[in-house]
N, C-alpha and C positions, 0 to 999 in steps of 0.2 A: 321512240322505238315502235316499229310496226308489228302488229300481231297477225298471224295467219288465221283465217277463218274458213270453215267448211260450212257451206249453206246447203241444207237438204230440202229439196223440193218434193212435193207430192202432187199428183194429178189423177183424176178419176178415169178409169177405163171400165166401160160397161161391156160385158160379153153377153152373147145371146146364143141360145141353143133351142132347136125345134125338135120335139119328140112326138112322133105319131103314135096314137093309141086307139084302141077300140073300146067304147063304153056306151052305157045306156043313157047317161046324162053328163052334164058338164062337171059336176062334183066328182063323179066316178072317174072321169077322164083325167082330172087334175091329180087325183090320188094315184091312178095308174101311172101317170107320167112321173110323179115324184118317186114312186116305187122303182120305176125303171132307172131313173137317175141315180138312186141310191145303190141299186143292186148291179148295175152294169158299169164296171170300171171303164169300159171303152168309151162311154159317153163323155168322160172327163176330157178327152182329147178332141172332142168335136165342138167345143165352145169356140165362137168366133167374135172378135171385137178388137178395137184399138182406140187409142185416144182420139177424140173428136175435137180438134182445136177450134173449130168454128162455133161450137156450142158450149164448151167448157174451158175452164182455166185451171192452171196449177197454182200452188201457193207455197210459201216458205213454211216448212214443218218445224225445223230447228236450225239454230245457228250455233256452231261449236267453235270456240276459240281454242287454239293449241299453240304451244311454244315450239314444238318440233316442226320440222319441215314435212312431216308425214300427215296427210289429211286423216280425219276421223272417218272411218268407213262404217256405214250402216246399210245392211242388206234389206232390212224390212222397216216398215213404219213403226215408229215409237209405240210401245205398248200402252202408253198413257194417252195417246191420240186416237180417238175413235170417231166414226162418222155415221151419220144417219142419211137416209135418202128421202128427198122430197120428189114425188112424181107429179108431173104436170101434164094434163091433157089439153093441148092448145086448141083443139076443136071445140070442146065443151066448156073449157074454163074451170074444170074440176081438178082438184089436187088431193093427193094422199101422202101420208107419211108411211114409209116402208120401214117398220121397226127392224132393228138388227139384233142378233142374239145377245150381244154384249149388254144391251140395255136391261134385260131381265136379270142380269147378274150383279147389277149395281144396287147400292143402298137406295131406298126410296127417296131419301132426302137429296141425294146426289141427282137422281132423275128429276126431282122437282126443281132443283136449282138449274140444271141444264135446260129444262123445258122453259123456265122463266127467261133465261138468256136468249134462247132461240125465238120464243114468241115475241120478245121485245124487238128483236131485229126484224122479224117478219111483219110486225105491226107497223114499223117505220116504212117498210116497202109498200105495205098496203095503203098507208096514208099518202105516200108520194104518188102512188098509182091513181088513187081517187082524186087527188088534187089535179093531176094532169088530165084525167078524164073529164072533170068538170070544166077545166079551162078549154078543152077541145070542144065541148058542147056550147060554150058561150064565148066565142072568140072576141077579143077586144075588151072583155069585162073581167075584172078580177073575181075570183070565186072564193068564198069563205066556207070552209068545211067546219062544221061544229062537231067537235069530238064528243061522242056520247060516253058517259062514264062507264067504266068496266064494273059490272056488279060484283065481280070476284075480287076486285082490288080494294084494299083497305085505304081509306083517305089518309093523306099525309098531313101532319100538323106542323 
């Protein structure tokens, strides 16, 4: 017997808004712009953006099985699925984590667990990148990268 499934996809959409302000310094300008954003409801309609398929991808959020012919409809992202933003400056090679409000509402142990998962995946990307970089520097020769121990990681026995 076949089962009907509803697959829910999520994809990032980044919106941008420019606000002109007058200020005596950069910090004051940012504060003035944030104040304008909060106090001027018309600004909410001026955001612009759409999904950029050449730089981002979607993913499966949930899979729901149901016995009836009616699909399970979800209008919003699951409350248990949250996202962080990693910002990359491709000119300088610098990166930042853009913390999201939901993180400050979590149990510190949950944050530690999530950060461990994220950092493990990021470390794998970093290792792969370093290996490819070294290979490119020494064509035709295999490169061995010696992993330095993480001083924060407890040794496994």
